[in-house]
C-alpha positions, 0 to 999 in steps of 0.5 A: 480492509485497514488503512494507515497513511505515514508522512515523511516516514522515518529512517527506521519505518523504512527500513522495517518495510524493507525488511518485510517487502515481498519483492525485490527493490522496485522502489528506492525507499530513501526517496520516499515521501509518504507510504499508504498502508493497506490490510486485508484479504489476498483478493481485496489487496490485489484488487487494491493494488490494481486500483493504486498503480492505476489511479495515479503514479505509485508503486506497490509492494506486498509486506510480509508478515506472520498474520495466522488470519491470512491477512496481506498488507501492502505499502503503496510508496509515493510523494504524498499527493499521490498516496493519499489519492491512492488510498482515497480511490481505493476506499470509495470503490470499497464502499461503494461495493463495487465489484469491479475494481 
């Protein structure tokens, strides 16, 4: 999996994500303090979304793309501390090889 965090995202970045969100408007993007981006295989992304939402109060959205390797990207929206905490927990579980996400 690959991970990135965007703190205080620009208006343009929010617009890109708004156009590529796979779902409706579950979260108001103008109220976002940070965005965590996680990319990997579908099975990993479903588990990562579950971990992020169970760990802290964040919203997870799938981001549509056209990747020939069938990689999926998630955007984790929330305040900076919550997004960082969610990403750290996902990384911890991946590193441990935790099969019970």
